[in-house]
C-alpha positions in Angstrom: 74.5 46.0 -17.4 74.1 42.2 -16.9 72.4 39.5 -18.8 70.1 37.3 -16.7 68.5 34.2 -17.8 65.2 33.3 -15.9 64.2 29.6 -15.9 60.6 28.5 -15.0 58.0 26.0 -15.9 55.4 27.3 -18.2 52.5 27.6 -15.8 51.3 30.8 -14.1 52.5 29.7 -10.5 56.1 29.6 -11.9 56.0 32.3 -14.7 54.3 35.0 -12.6 57.1 35.4 -10.1 59.7 35.2 -12.9 57.8 37.9 -14.8 57.9 40.1 -11.7 61.6 39.7 -11.4 62.0 40.3 -15.2 60.0 43.6 -14.8 62.2 44.7 -12.0 65.5 43.8 -13.5 64.5 45.4 -16.7 63.9 48.7 -14.7 67.4 48.5 -13.5 68.7 48.3 -17.1 69.6 44.6 -17.5 68.9 42.2 -20.1 66.5 39.4 -19.6 66.0 36.0 -21.4 63.6 33.3 -20.4 64.1 29.6 -20.8 60.8 27.5 -20.3 58.9 24.7 -21.9 56.2 24.7 -24.6 53.4 25.7 -22.3 54.7 29.3 -22.3 52.5 29.9 -25.4 49.5 29.8 -23.0 50.8 32.0 -20.1 53.9 33.8 -21.0 53.1 35.7 -24.3 53.7 39.0 -22.5 56.8 38.0 -20.8 59.3 40.9 -20.8 62.4 39.2 -22.2 64.7 39.9 -25.1 64.0 36.3 -26.2 62.1 33.3 -25.0 63.9 30.0 -25.4 61.8 26.7 -25.4 64.1 24.0 -24.0 63.3 20.3 -24.0 62.3 18.9 -20.5 60.5 16.1 -19.0 59.2 14.8 -15.6 60.8 11.6 -14.6 58.4 8.7 -13.7 60.2 6.2 -11.5 57.1 3.8 -11.6 57.4 3.3 -15.4 60.9 2.2 -16.6 60.3 3.1 -20.1 59.0 6.5 -19.5 61.9 7.1 -17.1 64.4 6.2 -19.7 62.7 8.3 -22.4 62.6 11.3 -19.8 66.2 10.8 -19.1 67.3 11.1 -22.7 65.1 14.2 -23.2 66.5 16.0 -20.2 70.0 15.2 -21.5 69.1 16.6 -24.8 67.5 19.6 -22.9 70.9 20.3 -21.2 72.7 20.2 -24.4 70.2 22.7 -26.0 70.2 25.0 -23.0 74.0 25.1 -22.9 74.2 26.2 -26.5 71.7 28.9 -25.8 73.5 30.1 -22.6 76.7 30.2 -24.3 75.2 32.3 -27.0 73.6 34.9 -24.7 76.7 35.0 -22.4 74.7 34.9 -19.1 76.0 36.5 -16.0 73.6 34.7 -13.7 70.6 32.4 -13.9 67.5 32.4 -11.7 65.3 29.3 -11.7 61.8 29.1 -10.4 61.2 25.5 -10.0 59.3 22.9 -12.0 61.0 20.1 -14.0 61.4 22.6 -17.1 64.0 24.3 -14.9 66.1 21.2 -14.5 67.9 21.0 -17.9 68.9 24.7 -18.2 69.9 25.1 -14.6 72.2 22.1 -14.9 73.5 23.5 -18.1 74.4 26.8 -16.3 76.3 24.7 -13.7 78.2 22.9 -16.3 79.2 26.3 -17.8 80.1 27.7 -14.3 77.3 30.5 -14.6 76.1 31.1 -11.0 72.5 30.6 -10.2 69.7 31.3 -7.7 66.8 29.0 -7.1 63.5 30.6 -5.9 60.9 28.5 -4.0 57.5 29.9 -4.2 55.7 27.4 -2.0 55.8 26.5 1.8 57.2 23.1 0.9 60.5 22.8 -1.2 59.5 21.4 -4.6 61.2 18.2 -5.9 63.0 20.0 -8.9 64.3 22.7 -6.5 65.4 20.2 -3.9 67.3 18.1 -6.5 68.9 21.4 -8.0 69.7 23.2 -4.7 73.1 21.7 -4.2 74.1 23.5 -7.6 72.8 26.8 -6.6 74.7 29.5 -4.9 71.5 30.8 -3.2 68.1 29.2 -2.5 65.6 32.0 -2.2 62.5 31.4 0.0 59.0 32.7 0.1 58.3 31.5 3.5 60.7 31.4 6.5 59.6 28.0 7.6 59.7 26.3 4.3 59.5 22.5 4.7 62.3 20.5 3.3 64.8 23.4 3.0 66.6 22.7 6.2 69.6 20.9 4.7 70.4 24.0 2.7 70.2 26.5 5.5 73.7 27.8 4.8 72.5 29.2 1.3 68.9 30.1 2.0 67.6 33.7 1.8 64.0 34.7 2.7 62.8 37.2 0.1 59.1 36.5 -0.1 57.4 35.7 -3.5 57.6 38.3 -6.2 54.3 39.7 -7.5 53.9 41.3 -10.9 53.7 45.1 -11.5 50.0 44.8 -12.1 49.4 43.4 -8.6 51.7 45.9 -6.9 49.8 48.8 -8.7 46.6 47.9 -6.6 48.2 47.3 -3.3 47.1 50.8 -1.9 43.3 50.2 -2.6 41.6 49.8 0.7 39.1 47.0 1.5 35.7 48.0 0.1 33.1 48.8 2.7 30.0 46.4 2.8 27.0 48.5 3.2 23.9 47.0 5.0 22.0 46.6 1.7 24.8 47.0 -0.8 26.5 44.8 -3.1 28.8 41.9 -2.0 31.6 41.0 -4.7 32.8 37.5 -4.8 35.8 36.5 -7.0 36.1 32.7 -7.8 39.2 31.3 -9.7 41.0 28.0 -9.5 44.5 28.9 -10.9 45.8 29.6 -14.3 43.6 27.0 -15.7 40.4 27.4 -13.6 39.1 24.5 -11.7 36.1 22.0 -12.7 35.4 21.3 -9.0 34.6 25.0 -8.5 32.1 24.8 -11.2 30.2 22.1 -9.4 30.7 23.4 -5.9 30.5 27.2 -5.9 27.1 28.0 -7.8 25.4 25.2 -5.7 26.7 26.6 -2.5 25.5 30.2 -3.5 22.1 28.7 -4.5 21.7 27.6 -0.8 21.8 31.2 0.5 18.6 33.1 1.3 17.2 35.1 -1.7 17.7 38.4 0.0 21.5 37.7 0.3 21.7 36.1 -3.3 20.2 39.3 -4.7 23.2 41.3 -3.4 25.9 39.2 -4.7 28.1 40.1 -7.7 30.0 37.0 -8.7 32.9 36.8 -10.9 34.1 33.3 -11.8 36.7 31.8 -13.8 35.7 28.5 -15.6 37.0 26.0 -18.0 35.5 26.4 -21.5 33.4 23.2 -21.2 31.9 24.4 -17.9 30.7 27.8 -18.9 27.2 27.0 -20.2 26.3 24.8 -17.1 27.8 27.4 -14.5 25.8 30.3 -16.2 22.7 28.3 -16.0 23.2 27.5 -12.4 23.6 31.2 -11.5 20.6 32.2 -13.7 18.4 29.7 -11.8 19.7 31.0 -8.5 19.0 34.6 -9.8 22.5 35.8 -9.2 24.4 38.4 -10.9 27.6 36.8 -12.5 30.4 37.3 -14.9 32.0 34.2 -16.3 35.0 33.8 -18.4 37.8 31.2 -19.1 40.4 34.0 -18.3 40.3 37.5 -16.7 43.4 39.6 -17.7 42.7 42.1 -15.1 42.4 39.6 -12.2 44.5 41.8 -9.8 42.1 44.6 -10.3 39.2 42.3 -9.7 40.8 41.0 -6.6 41.1 44.5 -5.2 37.5 45.1 -5.9 36.2 42.0 -4.2 35.0 41.5 -0.6 35.8 37.7 -0.6 37.9 35.3 -2.9 37.3 31.7 -3.2 40.4 30.2 -5.0 43.0 27.4 -4.9 46.1 28.0 -2.8 48.8 28.1 -5.3 51.8 30.2 -4.1 51.2 33.1 -6.4 47.6 33.3 -5.3 48.7 33.5 -1.6 51.3 36.1 -2.4 48.8 38.3 -4.3 46.0 37.9 -1.8 48.5 39.1 0.9 49.9 42.0 -1.1 46.4 43.3 -2.0 44.9 42.4 1.3 41.9 40.4 0.5 40.2 37.6 2.6 39.8 34.2 1.0 38.3 30.8 1.4 41.2 28.6 0.1 40.5 25.1 -1.2 43.8 23.4 -1.8 44.4 21.1 -4.8 43.8 17.7 -3.5 46.1 14.8 -4.3 49.4 16.8 -4.5 52.4 14.7 -3.6 54.0 17.4 -1.6 50.9 19.0 -0.3 52.2 22.4 -1.3 48.9 24.1 -1.7 47.7 22.9 1.6 50.8 24.2 3.5 50.3 27.6 1.6 46.7 27.7 2.8 47.7 26.8 6.2 50.1 29.7 6.4 47.2 32.2 5.6 44.7 30.4 7.8 47.1 30.6 10.8 47.7 34.2 10.2 43.9 35.0 10.2 43.9 36.1 6.5 41.7 33.4 5.2 39.9 30.0 5.8 41.2 26.7 4.6 38.6 24.2 3.3 39.6 20.7 2.2 37.8 19.8 -1.0 37.2 16.2 0.3 34.9 17.3 3.1 33.4 20.3 1.4 29.8 20.2 0.1 27.7 22.9 -1.3 25.6 23.0 2.0 28.8 23.3 4.2 30.3 26.0 1.8 27.0 27.9 1.8 26.8 27.9 5.5 30.4 29.3 5.7 29.5 32.0 3.2 26.2 32.9 5.1 28.2 33.3 8.2 30.9 35.5 6.7 28.4 37.7 4.8 26.4 38.0 8.0 29.4 39.2 9.9 31.1 41.8 7.6 33.6 42.7 10.5 35.1 39.2 10.2 35.9 40.0 6.5 37.5 43.3 7.3 39.5 41.8 10.0 40.8 38.9 7.7 41.6 41.4 4.9 43.8 43.3 7.3 45.5 40.2 8.6 46.1 39.0 5.0 47.7 42.5 4.1 50.0 42.3 7.1 51.6 39.2 5.6 52.1 40.9 2.4 55.5 41.4 0.9 55.3 43.8 -2.1 59.1 44.4 -1.7 60.1 40.8 -2.4 60.9 41.5 -6.0 63.3 44.1 -5.0 65.1 41.7 -2.6 65.4 39.0 -5.3 66.6 41.5 -7.8 69.3 42.7 -5.3 70.5 39.2 -4.7 70.6 38.5 -8.5 72.6 41.7 -9.2 75.1 40.9 -6.3 75.8 37.3 -7.8 76.2 38.6 -11.4 78.5 41.4 -10.0 80.6 38.9 -8.0 81.0 36.8 -11.2 82.0 39.7 -13.2 84.5 40.8 -10.8 85.9 37.3 -10.6 86.4 37.3 -14.4 88.5 40.5 -14.3 
């Protein structure tokens, strides 16, 4: 039995693959600890760990010298705090999942000579992982052609992006048939916090569809709390059946039941769409410095499992036209669902767990 400390920023994109690994390592009889930031209260309450440690962290801002200096001191304090916690739990190996909250504890592990793996979920190596990669024994990738990972080719291992047990449980559900007059189920979500842009765009797009098509739609949409009333009213006026909530705990099951997904293109969303095998219109988060969501979406678009749509050029009319075309040719959705499933890697978590165990065993053997 080994003790692993997982390190992840407190958002779904980082926590979900960490949760998947924690579930797998626990099945193998190991002890799990999580180091993260204060946002874990929103997304990590069910994380399977012996203990969750909140470690001080900050995102450096080079443009603002005062904020940069404050962030530097906070990171140094975070390294000190994380070092004390790592010594107490006697970690055999650490696995970081990116984001600046990973920075202090991963550096602390390096100082304590605890071996570590960094996992990159996106198709572009994130800035925190890029800065930390020199200190890692293994850089585990989700995509074989990860941009900016080339300098670390000697330590890269392509494993895929782990998905949670709840997602893997629905992988065998076939794509639901679309009957000529039957319902068409559409799932809309914008990541772990929803997307206000979707509240403006999607209901308006669906309202442009012909009445006979709207009457067949069953829409499930995740919204921010402040958008709930206006989104509900928009669908009421369009006479569309809809279920709206700020959060769906059973999102994997809803994804499996859907005919089409409209979503952002975060790494976990892409991984889950592929494992479950569902087609999607992907609208990358605009303005990202590393264009990570755009590159994630391009991966699925090129594979034929979805369609990328840039938010800057997307309008309710253009999205409505796309929806009408897809619903009018159900075979295109079936084909895209199969293409998405072909890219799925449900075994990614086993590969990452194998690497973690090998690293911990190597440390244990070296200490004997």
